[in-house]
VEXNUKOL-829991 format. One record per residue (C-alpha): residue number from 0; x, z, y. Coordinates in Angstrom, 2 decimals, decimal comma, padded with zeros to 5 digits. Each point is the difference from the previous one (the first is absolute). Example, Ala and Ser with C-alpha at 12.3 -4.5 7.8 and 13.67 -1.06 7.14 Angstrom:
! VEXNUKOL-829991
<node><pos>0</pos><c1>012,30</c1><c3>007,80</c3><c2>-004,50</c2></node>
<node><pos>1</pos><c1>001,37</c1><c3>-000,66</c3><c2>003,44</c2></node>
//
This chain:
! VEXNUKOL-829991
<node><pos>0</pos><c1>000,00</c1><c3>000,00</c3><c2>000,00</c2></node>
<node><pos>1</pos><c1>001,73</c1><c3>-001,14</c3><c2>003,19</c2></node>
<node><pos>2</pos><c1>-000,14</c1><c3>002,03</c3><c2>003,20</c2></node>
<node><pos>3</pos><c1>-001,75</c1><c3>-001,56</c3><c2>002,97</c2></node>
<node><pos>4</pos><c1>001,10</c1><c3>000,22</c3><c2>003,64</c2></node>
<node><pos>5</pos><c1>-001,94</c1><c3>-000,77</c3><c2>003,17</c2></node>
<node><pos>6</pos><c1>001,07</c1><c3>-001,29</c3><c2>003,36</c2></node>
<node><pos>7</pos><c1>001,36</c1><c3>002,82</c3><c2>002,22</c2></node>
<node><pos>8</pos><c1>-003,04</c1><c3>000,26</c3><c2>002,28</c2></node>
<node><pos>9</pos><c1>000,66</c1><c3>003,71</c3><c2>000,63</c2></node>
<node><pos>10</pos><c1>002,85</c1><c3>002,50</c3><c2>-000,56</c2></node>
<node><pos>11</pos><c1>-001,80</c1><c3>001,43</c3><c2>-003,04</c2></node>
<node><pos>12</pos><c1>-000,68</c1><c3>-003,43</c3><c2>-001,47</c2></node>
<node><pos>13</pos><c1>003,58</c1><c3>-001,14</c3><c2>000,59</c2></node>
<node><pos>14</pos><c1>001,52</c1><c3>002,49</c3><c2>-002,44</c2></node>
<node><pos>15</pos><c1>-002,75</c1><c3>000,07</c3><c2>-002,62</c2></node>
<node><pos>16</pos><c1>-000,88</c1><c3>-001,95</c3><c2>-003,11</c2></node>
<node><pos>17</pos><c1>-002,96</c1><c3>000,03</c3><c2>-002,40</c2></node>
<node><pos>18</pos><c1>-000,72</c1><c3>-000,80</c3><c2>-003,62</c2></node>
<node><pos>19</pos><c1>-000,86</c1><c3>-003,54</c3><c2>-000,95</c2></node>
<node><pos>20</pos><c1>-003,15</c1><c3>000,31</c3><c2>-002,06</c2></node>
<node><pos>21</pos><c1>000,32</c1><c3>-003,45</c3><c2>-001,56</c2></node>
<node><pos>22</pos><c1>-000,04</c1><c3>001,51</c3><c2>-003,52</c2></node>
<node><pos>23</pos><c1>-003,16</c1><c3>002,03</c3><c2>000,63</c2></node>
<node><pos>24</pos><c1>-003,03</c1><c3>-001,79</c3><c2>-001,44</c2></node>
<node><pos>25</pos><c1>-002,78</c1><c3>002,55</c3><c2>000,67</c2></node>
<node><pos>26</pos><c1>-000,56</c1><c3>001,89</c3><c2>003,24</c2></node>
<node><pos>27</pos><c1>-002,74</c1><c3>002,47</c3><c2>-000,97</c2></node>
<node><pos>28</pos><c1>000,61</c1><c3>002,65</c3><c2>-002,68</c2></node>
<node><pos>29</pos><c1>-002,04</c1><c3>000,42</c3><c2>-003,18</c2></node>
<node><pos>30</pos><c1>-002,71</c1><c3>002,53</c3><c2>000,89</c2></node>
<node><pos>31</pos><c1>000,02</c1><c3>001,67</c3><c2>-003,41</c2></node>
<node><pos>32</pos><c1>003,75</c1><c3>000,71</c3><c2>000,28</c2></node>
<node><pos>33</pos><c1>000,22</c1><c3>001,69</c3><c2>003,41</c2></node>
<node><pos>34</pos><c1>-000,68</c1><c3>003,50</c3><c2>001,28</c2></node>
<node><pos>35</pos><c1>000,33</c1><c3>001,77</c3><c2>003,39</c2></node>
<node><pos>36</pos><c1>003,45</c1><c3>001,25</c3><c2>000,94</c2></node>
<node><pos>37</pos><c1>-000,01</c1><c3>003,13</c3><c2>002,12</c2></node>
<node><pos>38</pos><c1>002,79</c1><c3>000,46</c3><c2>002,52</c2></node>
<node><pos>39</pos><c1>002,06</c1><c3>003,13</c3><c2>-000,78</c2></node>
<node><pos>40</pos><c1>002,26</c1><c3>-000,20</c3><c2>003,08</c2></node>
<node><pos>41</pos><c1>002,97</c1><c3>001,34</c3><c2>-001,99</c2></node>
<node><pos>42</pos><c1>-001,76</c1><c3>003,25</c3><c2>-000,96</c2></node>
<node><pos>43</pos><c1>-000,34</c1><c3>001,60</c3><c2>-003,42</c2></node>
<node><pos>44</pos><c1>-003,08</c1><c3>001,64</c3><c2>-001,53</c2></node>
<node><pos>45</pos><c1>000,47</c1><c3>003,12</c3><c2>002,16</c2></node>
<node><pos>46</pos><c1>000,18</c1><c3>-001,93</c3><c2>003,27</c2></node>
<node><pos>47</pos><c1>003,73</c1><c3>000,50</c3><c2>000,49</c2></node>
<node><pos>48</pos><c1>002,07</c1><c3>-002,97</c3><c2>001,21</c2></node>
<node><pos>49</pos><c1>002,41</c1><c3>-000,91</c3><c2>-002,81</c2></node>
<node><pos>50</pos><c1>000,89</c1><c3>-003,50</c3><c2>001,28</c2></node>
<node><pos>51</pos><c1>000,67</c1><c3>-000,23</c3><c2>003,73</c2></node>
<node><pos>52</pos><c1>-000,89</c1><c3>-002,88</c3><c2>002,31</c2></node>
<node><pos>53</pos><c1>-003,12</c1><c3>-001,08</c3><c2>-001,86</c2></node>
<node><pos>54</pos><c1>-003,51</c1><c3>-000,43</c3><c2>001,37</c2></node>
<node><pos>55</pos><c1>-002,52</c1><c3>-002,49</c3><c2>001,31</c2></node>
<node><pos>56</pos><c1>000,27</c1><c3>-003,53</c3><c2>-001,33</c2></node>
<node><pos>57</pos><c1>-002,68</c1><c3>-002,54</c3><c2>-000,75</c2></node>
<node><pos>58</pos><c1>-002,65</c1><c3>000,81</c3><c2>-002,57</c2></node>
<node><pos>59</pos><c1>000,41</c1><c3>-001,71</c3><c2>-003,36</c2></node>
<node><pos>60</pos><c1>-001,48</c1><c3>000,07</c3><c2>-003,47</c2></node>
<node><pos>61</pos><c1>002,04</c1><c3>000,95</c3><c2>-003,05</c2></node>
<node><pos>62</pos><c1>000,36</c1><c3>-002,64</c3><c2>-002,71</c2></node>
<node><pos>63</pos><c1>-000,17</c1><c3>001,49</c3><c2>-003,51</c2></node>
<node><pos>64</pos><c1>003,13</c1><c3>-001,50</c3><c2>-001,53</c2></node>
<node><pos>65</pos><c1>000,29</c1><c3>000,31</c3><c2>-003,78</c2></node>
<node><pos>66</pos><c1>003,50</c1><c3>001,37</c3><c2>-000,61</c2></node>
<node><pos>67</pos><c1>-000,68</c1><c3>000,73</c3><c2>-003,69</c2></node>
<node><pos>68</pos><c1>-001,45</c1><c3>-003,33</c3><c2>-001,19</c2></node>
<node><pos>69</pos><c1>-001,11</c1><c3>001,61</c3><c2>-003,28</c2></node>
<node><pos>70</pos><c1>-002,45</c1><c3>-002,74</c3><c2>-001,02</c2></node>
<node><pos>71</pos><c1>002,26</c1><c3>-001,33</c3><c2>-002,72</c2></node>
<node><pos>72</pos><c1>000,06</c1><c3>-003,47</c3><c2>-001,57</c2></node>
<node><pos>73</pos><c1>-002,74</c1><c3>-001,35</c3><c2>002,29</c2></node>
<node><pos>74</pos><c1>001,13</c1><c3>-003,03</c3><c2>002,06</c2></node>
<node><pos>75</pos><c1>-000,83</c1><c3>000,14</c3><c2>003,70</c2></node>
<node><pos>76</pos><c1>-000,08</c1><c3>-002,85</c3><c2>002,53</c2></node>
<node><pos>77</pos><c1>001,33</c1><c3>000,38</c3><c2>003,52</c2></node>
<node><pos>78</pos><c1>-002,92</c1><c3>-001,00</c3><c2>002,22</c2></node>
<node><pos>79</pos><c1>001,38</c1><c3>001,00</c3><c2>003,43</c2></node>
<node><pos>80</pos><c1>003,07</c1><c3>001,25</c3><c2>001,86</c2></node>
<node><pos>81</pos><c1>-000,97</c1><c3>002,53</c3><c2>002,68</c2></node>
<node><pos>82</pos><c1>001,61</c1><c3>001,94</c3><c2>002,84</c2></node>
<node><pos>83</pos><c1>000,08</c1><c3>003,78</c3><c2>-000,39</c2></node>
<node><pos>84</pos><c1>000,30</c1><c3>001,97</c3><c2>003,27</c2></node>
<node><pos>85</pos><c1>001,18</c1><c3>003,09</c3><c2>-001,89</c2></node>
<node><pos>86</pos><c1>003,19</c1><c3>-001,46</c3><c2>-001,49</c2></node>
<node><pos>87</pos><c1>002,67</c1><c3>-002,64</c3><c2>000,53</c2></node>
<node><pos>88</pos><c1>-000,58</c1><c3>-002,31</c3><c2>-003,00</c2></node>
<node><pos>89</pos><c1>-003,05</c1><c3>-002,17</c3><c2>-000,47</c2></node>
<node><pos>90</pos><c1>-002,50</c1><c3>000,84</c3><c2>-002,72</c2></node>
<node><pos>91</pos><c1>-001,55</c1><c3>-002,34</c3><c2>-002,55</c2></node>
<node><pos>92</pos><c1>-003,67</c1><c3>000,08</c3><c2>-000,99</c2></node>
<node><pos>93</pos><c1>-000,25</c1><c3>-000,65</c3><c2>-003,72</c2></node>
<node><pos>94</pos><c1>-003,04</c1><c3>-000,53</c3><c2>-002,21</c2></node>
<node><pos>95</pos><c1>000,01</c1><c3>000,79</c3><c2>-003,71</c2></node>
<node><pos>96</pos><c1>-001,80</c1><c3>-002,14</c3><c2>-002,56</c2></node>
<node><pos>97</pos><c1>-002,90</c1><c3>002,48</c3><c2>-000,11</c2></node>
<node><pos>98</pos><c1>-000,54</c1><c3>-000,36</c3><c2>003,77</c2></node>
<node><pos>99</pos><c1>001,58</c1><c3>003,27</c3><c2>001,16</c2></node>
<node><pos>100</pos><c1>002,11</c1><c3>-000,31</c3><c2>003,15</c2></node>
<node><pos>101</pos><c1>003,05</c1><c3>001,98</c3><c2>001,05</c2></node>
<node><pos>102</pos><c1>002,77</c1><c3>000,09</c3><c2>002,60</c2></node>
<node><pos>103</pos><c1>003,67</c1><c3>-000,14</c3><c2>-001,03</c2></node>
<node><pos>104</pos><c1>003,26</c1><c3>-000,32</c3><c2>001,94</c2></node>
<node><pos>105</pos><c1>000,71</c1><c3>-003,70</c3><c2>000,44</c2></node>
<node><pos>106</pos><c1>003,30</c1><c3>-001,13</c3><c2>-001,51</c2></node>
<node><pos>107</pos><c1>002,32</c1><c3>-002,37</c3><c2>001,80</c2></node>
<node><pos>108</pos><c1>-001,16</c1><c3>-003,53</c3><c2>-000,70</c2></node>
<node><pos>109</pos><c1>-003,46</c1><c3>001,02</c3><c2>-001,25</c2></node>
<node><pos>110</pos><c1>-002,70</c1><c3>-002,53</c3><c2>000,88</c2></node>
<node><pos>111</pos><c1>-003,74</c1><c3>-000,41</c3><c2>-000,44</c2></node>
<node><pos>112</pos><c1>-000,77</c1><c3>-001,24</c3><c2>-003,49</c2></node>
<node><pos>113</pos><c1>002,85</c1><c3>001,84</c3><c2>-001,74</c2></node>
<node><pos>114</pos><c1>-000,84</c1><c3>001,88</c3><c2>-003,19</c2></node>
<node><pos>115</pos><c1>001,46</c1><c3>003,50</c3><c2>-000,46</c2></node>
<node><pos>116</pos><c1>-000,32</c1><c3>002,43</c3><c2>-002,87</c2></node>
<node><pos>117</pos><c1>000,91</c1><c3>003,60</c3><c2>-000,77</c2></node>
<node><pos>118</pos><c1>000,91</c1><c3>001,07</c3><c2>-003,52</c2></node>
<node><pos>119</pos><c1>001,59</c1><c3>002,87</c3><c2>-001,90</c2></node>
<node><pos>120</pos><c1>001,72</c1><c3>-002,52</c3><c2>-002,27</c2></node>
<node><pos>121</pos><c1>002,45</c1><c3>-002,81</c3><c2>000,65</c2></node>
<node><pos>122</pos><c1>-001,37</c1><c3>-002,89</c3><c2>002,06</c2></node>
<node><pos>123</pos><c1>001,45</c1><c3>-002,79</c3><c2>002,10</c2></node>
<node><pos>124</pos><c1>002,30</c1><c3>001,40</c3><c2>002,68</c2></node>
<node><pos>125</pos><c1>-001,36</c1><c3>-001,95</c3><c2>002,96</c2></node>
<node><pos>126</pos><c1>-000,65</c1><c3>001,20</c3><c2>003,53</c2></node>
<node><pos>127</pos><c1>-003,08</c1><c3>002,21</c3><c2>000,21</c2></node>
<node><pos>128</pos><c1>-000,16</c1><c3>000,95</c3><c2>-003,69</c2></node>
<node><pos>129</pos><c1>000,23</c1><c3>003,72</c3><c2>-000,81</c2></node>
<node><pos>130</pos><c1>001,45</c1><c3>001,59</c3><c2>-003,12</c2></node>
<node><pos>131</pos><c1>002,24</c1><c3>002,90</c3><c2>-001,14</c2></node>
<node><pos>132</pos><c1>003,62</c1><c3>-000,15</c3><c2>001,11</c2></node>
<node><pos>133</pos><c1>001,20</c1><c3>-000,22</c3><c2>-003,61</c2></node>
<node><pos>134</pos><c1>-001,60</c1><c3>-003,46</c3><c2>-000,34</c2></node>
<node><pos>135</pos><c1>001,44</c1><c3>-001,47</c3><c2>003,21</c2></node>
<node><pos>136</pos><c1>003,25</c1><c3>-002,00</c3><c2>-000,33</c2></node>
<node><pos>137</pos><c1>003,07</c1><c3>001,63</c3><c2>001,53</c2></node>
<node><pos>138</pos><c1>001,04</c1><c3>-001,33</c3><c2>003,39</c2></node>
<node><pos>139</pos><c1>-003,51</c1><c3>-000,72</c3><c2>001,23</c2></node>
<node><pos>140</pos><c1>-001,47</c1><c3>001,51</c3><c2>003,15</c2></node>
<node><pos>141</pos><c1>-003,05</c1><c3>002,27</c3><c2>-000,21</c2></node>
<node><pos>142</pos><c1>-002,19</c1><c3>001,89</c3><c2>002,45</c2></node>
<node><pos>143</pos><c1>-002,83</c1><c3>002,57</c3><c2>000,04</c2></node>
<node><pos>144</pos><c1>001,87</c1><c3>002,08</c3><c2>-002,57</c2></node>
<node><pos>145</pos><c1>-001,38</c1><c3>003,12</c3><c2>-001,65</c2></node>
<node><pos>146</pos><c1>002,06</c1><c3>003,20</c3><c2>-000,19</c2></node>
<node><pos>147</pos><c1>-002,24</c1><c3>001,51</c3><c2>-002,66</c2></node>
<node><pos>148</pos><c1>-002,00</c1><c3>-002,02</c3><c2>-002,57</c2></node>
<node><pos>149</pos><c1>-003,64</c1><c3>-000,64</c3><c2>000,97</c2></node>
<node><pos>150</pos><c1>000,48</c1><c3>001,51</c3><c2>003,46</c2></node>
<node><pos>151</pos><c1>-000,02</c1><c3>-003,27</c3><c2>001,93</c2></node>
<node><pos>152</pos><c1>002,71</c1><c3>-001,68</c3><c2>002,03</c2></node>
<node><pos>153</pos><c1>001,77</c1><c3>002,36</c3><c2>002,41</c2></node>
<node><pos>154</pos><c1>003,24</c1><c3>-001,71</c3><c2>001,07</c2></node>
<node><pos>155</pos><c1>001,12</c1><c3>-003,48</c3><c2>001,13</c2></node>
<node><pos>156</pos><c1>-003,23</c1><c3>-000,87</c3><c2>001,81</c2></node>
<node><pos>157</pos><c1>001,25</c1><c3>-001,00</c3><c2>003,47</c2></node>
<node><pos>158</pos><c1>-000,05</c1><c3>-003,56</c3><c2>001,35</c2></node>
<node><pos>159</pos><c1>002,80</c1><c3>-002,11</c3><c2>-001,47</c2></node>
<node><pos>160</pos><c1>001,26</c1><c3>002,74</c3><c2>-002,33</c2></node>
<node><pos>161</pos><c1>001,05</c1><c3>-000,42</c3><c2>-003,59</c2></node>
<node><pos>162</pos><c1>001,91</c1><c3>002,14</c3><c2>-002,51</c2></node>
<node><pos>163</pos><c1>002,34</c1><c3>-001,65</c3><c2>-002,48</c2></node>
<node><pos>164</pos><c1>-000,27</c1><c3>000,99</c3><c2>-003,64</c2></node>
<node><pos>165</pos><c1>003,58</c1><c3>000,57</c3><c2>-001,12</c2></node>
<node><pos>166</pos><c1>-000,20</c1><c3>001,07</c3><c2>-003,64</c2></node>
<node><pos>167</pos><c1>-002,10</c1><c3>001,90</c3><c2>-002,56</c2></node>
<node><pos>168</pos><c1>001,85</c1><c3>002,91</c3><c2>-001,61</c2></node>
<node><pos>169</pos><c1>-001,71</c1><c3>002,39</c3><c2>-002,37</c2></node>
<node><pos>170</pos><c1>-003,16</c1><c3>001,42</c3><c2>001,56</c2></node>
<node><pos>171</pos><c1>000,73</c1><c3>-001,22</c3><c2>003,52</c2></node>
<node><pos>172</pos><c1>000,38</c1><c3>-003,14</c3><c2>002,06</c2></node>
<node><pos>173</pos><c1>002,57</c1><c3>-000,24</c3><c2>002,79</c2></node>
<node><pos>174</pos><c1>-001,39</c1><c3>-001,34</c3><c2>003,28</c2></node>
<node><pos>175</pos><c1>001,99</c1><c3>-000,94</c3><c2>003,05</c2></node>
<node><pos>176</pos><c1>-002,33</c1><c3>000,88</c3><c2>002,88</c2></node>
<node><pos>177</pos><c1>-000,11</c1><c3>-001,77</c3><c2>003,39</c2></node>
<node><pos>178</pos><c1>002,02</c1><c3>002,90</c3><c2>001,46</c2></node>
<node><pos>179</pos><c1>002,84</c1><c3>-000,84</c3><c2>-002,50</c2></node>
<node><pos>180</pos><c1>-000,73</c1><c3>003,23</c3><c2>-001,91</c2></node>
<node><pos>181</pos><c1>000,11</c1><c3>-000,40</c3><c2>-003,79</c2></node>
<node><pos>182</pos><c1>-002,66</c1><c3>002,10</c3><c2>-001,69</c2></node>
<node><pos>183</pos><c1>-001,25</c1><c3>000,66</c3><c2>-003,51</c2></node>
<node><pos>184</pos><c1>-003,69</c1><c3>-000,64</c3><c2>-000,67</c2></node>
<node><pos>185</pos><c1>-001,77</c1><c3>000,46</c3><c2>-003,32</c2></node>
<node><pos>186</pos><c1>-000,22</c1><c3>-003,33</c3><c2>-001,78</c2></node>
<node><pos>187</pos><c1>-003,73</c1><c3>000,50</c3><c2>-000,65</c2></node>
<node><pos>188</pos><c1>-000,72</c1><c3>-000,08</c3><c2>003,75</c2></node>
<node><pos>189</pos><c1>-001,80</c1><c3>-003,07</c3><c2>001,27</c2></node>
<node><pos>190</pos><c1>001,38</c1><c3>-002,38</c3><c2>002,60</c2></node>
<node><pos>191</pos><c1>-001,02</c1><c3>-003,32</c3><c2>001,49</c2></node>
<node><pos>192</pos><c1>002,37</c1><c3>-002,95</c3><c2>-000,33</c2></node>
<node><pos>193</pos><c1>001,26</c1><c3>-001,53</c3><c2>003,25</c2></node>
<node><pos>194</pos><c1>000,50</c1><c3>001,20</c3><c2>003,56</c2></node>
<node><pos>195</pos><c1>-002,53</c1><c3>001,18</c3><c2>002,55</c2></node>
<node><pos>196</pos><c1>-001,12</c1><c3>-002,78</c3><c2>002,33</c2></node>
<node><pos>197</pos><c1>000,12</c1><c3>-000,27</c3><c2>003,80</c2></node>
<node><pos>198</pos><c1>003,76</c1><c3>000,61</c3><c2>000,15</c2></node>
<node><pos>199</pos><c1>000,21</c1><c3>-001,07</c3><c2>003,66</c2></node>
<node><pos>200</pos><c1>-002,05</c1><c3>003,01</c3><c2>001,08</c2></node>
<node><pos>201</pos><c1>003,21</c1><c3>001,87</c3><c2>000,90</c2></node>
<node><pos>202</pos><c1>000,90</c1><c3>-002,72</c3><c2>002,54</c2></node>
<node><pos>203</pos><c1>-003,00</c1><c3>000,67</c3><c2>002,23</c2></node>
<node><pos>204</pos><c1>000,87</c1><c3>001,23</c3><c2>003,50</c2></node>
<node><pos>205</pos><c1>-002,82</c1><c3>002,10</c3><c2>001,34</c2></node>
<node><pos>206</pos><c1>001,07</c1><c3>-000,70</c3><c2>003,58</c2></node>
<node><pos>207</pos><c1>-001,88</c1><c3>002,64</c3><c2>001,95</c2></node>
<node><pos>208</pos><c1>-001,15</c1><c3>003,59</c3><c2>-000,26</c2></node>
<node><pos>209</pos><c1>-003,65</c1><c3>-001,04</c3><c2>-000,09</c2></node>
<node><pos>210</pos><c1>000,34</c1><c3>-001,71</c3><c2>-003,37</c2></node>
<node><pos>211</pos><c1>001,50</c1><c3>003,17</c3><c2>-001,43</c2></node>
<node><pos>212</pos><c1>-002,97</c1><c3>001,98</c3><c2>001,33</c2></node>
<node><pos>213</pos><c1>-002,32</c1><c3>-002,41</c3><c2>-001,84</c2></node>
<node><pos>214</pos><c1>001,83</c1><c3>001,03</c3><c2>-003,18</c2></node>
<node><pos>215</pos><c1>-000,50</c1><c3>003,70</c3><c2>000,76</c2></node>
<node><pos>216</pos><c1>003,62</c1><c3>000,68</c3><c2>001,02</c2></node>
<node><pos>217</pos><c1>000,46</c1><c3>001,96</c3><c2>003,24</c2></node>
<node><pos>218</pos><c1>003,09</c1><c3>-000,06</c3><c2>002,23</c2></node>
<node><pos>219</pos><c1>003,12</c1><c3>001,94</c3><c2>-000,99</c2></node>
<node><pos>220</pos><c1>002,15</c1><c3>001,74</c3><c2>002,61</c2></node>
<node><pos>221</pos><c1>003,75</c1><c3>000,40</c3><c2>-000,57</c2></node>
<node><pos>222</pos><c1>001,29</c1><c3>003,55</c3><c2>-000,23</c2></node>
<node><pos>223</pos><c1>002,63</c1><c3>-000,63</c3><c2>002,71</c2></node>
<node><pos>224</pos><c1>-002,83</c1><c3>-000,69</c3><c2>002,45</c2></node>
<node><pos>225</pos><c1>-001,58</c1><c3>003,42</c3><c2>-000,60</c2></node>
<node><pos>226</pos><c1>000,69</c1><c3>003,44</c3><c2>001,42</c2></node>
<node><pos>227</pos><c1>002,36</c1><c3>002,37</c3><c2>-001,86</c2></node>
<node><pos>228</pos><c1>-002,96</c1><c3>002,15</c3><c2>-001,08</c2></node>
<node><pos>229</pos><c1>-001,66</c1><c3>-002,97</c3><c2>-001,71</c2></node>
<node><pos>230</pos><c1>002,92</c1><c3>-001,56</c3><c2>-001,89</c2></node>
<node><pos>231</pos><c1>003,65</c1><c3>000,78</c3><c2>-000,88</c2></node>
<node><pos>232</pos><c1>001,05</c1><c3>-003,25</c3><c2>001,73</c2></node>
<node><pos>233</pos><c1>-001,91</c1><c3>000,85</c3><c2>003,18</c2></node>
<node><pos>234</pos><c1>001,36</c1><c3>000,85</c3><c2>003,41</c2></node>
<node><pos>235</pos><c1>002,49</c1><c3>-001,61</c3><c2>002,34</c2></node>
<node><pos>236</pos><c1>-000,54</c1><c3>-002,60</c3><c2>002,67</c2></node>
<node><pos>237</pos><c1>-001,86</c1><c3>-003,15</c3><c2>-000,98</c2></node>
<node><pos>238</pos><c1>000,81</c1><c3>-001,72</c3><c2>-003,30</c2></node>
<node><pos>239</pos><c1>002,74</c1><c3>002,43</c3><c2>-000,98</c2></node>
<node><pos>240</pos><c1>001,89</c1><c3>000,07</c3><c2>-003,34</c2></node>
<node><pos>241</pos><c1>-000,62</c1><c3>002,78</c3><c2>-002,52</c2></node>
<node><pos>242</pos><c1>003,04</c1><c3>001,97</c3><c2>001,16</c2></node>
<node><pos>243</pos><c1>002,60</c1><c3>001,76</c3><c2>-002,15</c2></node>
<node><pos>244</pos><c1>-002,18</c1><c3>000,30</c3><c2>-003,10</c2></node>
<node><pos>245</pos><c1>001,56</c1><c3>-001,04</c3><c2>-003,32</c2></node>
<node><pos>246</pos><c1>-002,73</c1><c3>-002,57</c3><c2>-000,54</c2></node>
<node><pos>247</pos><c1>-003,59</c1><c3>-000,88</c3><c2>000,81</c2></node>
<node><pos>248</pos><c1>-002,67</c1><c3>002,60</c3><c2>-000,71</c2></node>
<node><pos>249</pos><c1>-003,71</c1><c3>-000,14</c3><c2>-000,69</c2></node>
<node><pos>250</pos><c1>-002,55</c1><c3>001,63</c3><c2>002,28</c2></node>
<node><pos>251</pos><c1>000,36</c1><c3>003,15</c3><c2>-002,12</c2></node>
<node><pos>252</pos><c1>003,80</c1><c3>000,10</c3><c2>000,11</c2></node>
<node><pos>253</pos><c1>000,76</c1><c3>-001,40</c3><c2>-003,46</c2></node>
<node><pos>254</pos><c1>002,64</c1><c3>-002,75</c3><c2>-000,50</c2></node>
<node><pos>255</pos><c1>-001,38</c1><c3>-003,54</c3><c2>000,24</c2></node>
<node><pos>256</pos><c1>001,16</c1><c3>-003,58</c3><c2>-000,63</c2></node>
<node><pos>257</pos><c1>002,20</c1><c3>-000,46</c3><c2>-003,03</c2></node>
<node><pos>258</pos><c1>-000,49</c1><c3>003,48</c3><c2>-001,42</c2></node>
<node><pos>259</pos><c1>-001,33</c1><c3>000,29</c3><c2>-003,53</c2></node>
<node><pos>260</pos><c1>-003,36</c1><c3>001,76</c3><c2>000,09</c2></node>
<node><pos>261</pos><c1>-001,20</c1><c3>-000,56</c3><c2>-003,56</c2></node>
<node><pos>262</pos><c1>-000,34</c1><c3>003,31</c3><c2>-001,82</c2></node>
<node><pos>263</pos><c1>000,57</c1><c3>000,50</c3><c2>-003,70</c2></node>
<node><pos>264</pos><c1>-002,93</c1><c3>-001,49</c3><c2>-001,86</c2></node>
<node><pos>265</pos><c1>-000,95</c1><c3>-000,37</c3><c2>-003,63</c2></node>
<node><pos>266</pos><c1>000,19</c1><c3>-003,78</c3><c2>000,40</c2></node>
<node><pos>267</pos><c1>003,72</c1><c3>000,09</c3><c2>000,89</c2></node>
<node><pos>268</pos><c1>000,86</c1><c3>-000,46</c3><c2>-003,67</c2></node>
<node><pos>269</pos><c1>-001,60</c1><c3>-003,46</c3><c2>000,08</c2></node>
<node><pos>270</pos><c1>002,26</c1><c3>-001,28</c3><c2>002,80</c2></node>
<node><pos>271</pos><c1>002,98</c1><c3>-001,88</c3><c2>-001,47</c2></node>
<node><pos>272</pos><c1>001,63</c1><c3>-000,82</c3><c2>003,35</c2></node>
<node><pos>273</pos><c1>-001,02</c1><c3>000,86</c3><c2>003,55</c2></node>
<node><pos>274</pos><c1>-000,80</c1><c3>-002,58</c3><c2>002,62</c2></node>
<node><pos>275</pos><c1>002,90</c1><c3>-001,30</c3><c2>002,06</c2></node>
<node><pos>276</pos><c1>-000,02</c1><c3>000,83</c3><c2>003,69</c2></node>
<node><pos>277</pos><c1>000,27</c1><c3>-002,93</c3><c2>002,40</c2></node>
<node><pos>278</pos><c1>003,26</c1><c3>000,10</c3><c2>001,93</c2></node>
<node><pos>279</pos><c1>000,13</c1><c3>-001,28</c3><c2>003,56</c2></node>
<node><pos>280</pos><c1>002,45</c1><c3>-002,85</c3><c2>000,51</c2></node>
//
């Protein structure tokens, strides 16, 4: 999906770009597969803000995407490619032979008329088909991967993402994730063959603050622009540096940027190699 630019008729328009919806074939969602989406504004169930700088945004309906695809050995036809305002990739509307419809994440290259199938056995490893990792040839890319059998896809669901299946050893499959981390996943876990579509989503330039407000993202103020009482970086005249501190700090005084924050978890034993940090050149 290429990115579209407009003529620079205004400062905001000059630095912005939008998605090209040439692959989208249906503009209105399937009524039976949508539900209202309430705005949480970054708050948890007790009303406390757990994610800052969230609020507002345009109203939108939630599309019920089937991340499990547990209707096995029933071919389904792709009848439409749709835009989903709640995620980066496009979604595909599929219809099973018995007439039931469902939304799935659209794979790269998926088109109207394609036939996809989900099975617990070994089937053809083509884009859009879903099966256990143990039946997928090594070296292929997969997405919408389960971490526990029958739980539904939890990782590798972002636009353009794909995890490479390295090898099957014993009870586990080795996956190289988009972050370059190599992780063990049970070979019985389901995954969809291919890569998530709409890879050019990351190239969009939002251009102006207003478009971010449409998405429900509020402005963020740098700590160095605050007062000393509000942030460790605050104080000084104008846009001052952070001073003689050893490194940048969060609003609460903890080390930030480049500091490992992951605590010991039970899932650490499944990580073969950590992701590689990107070095500035």
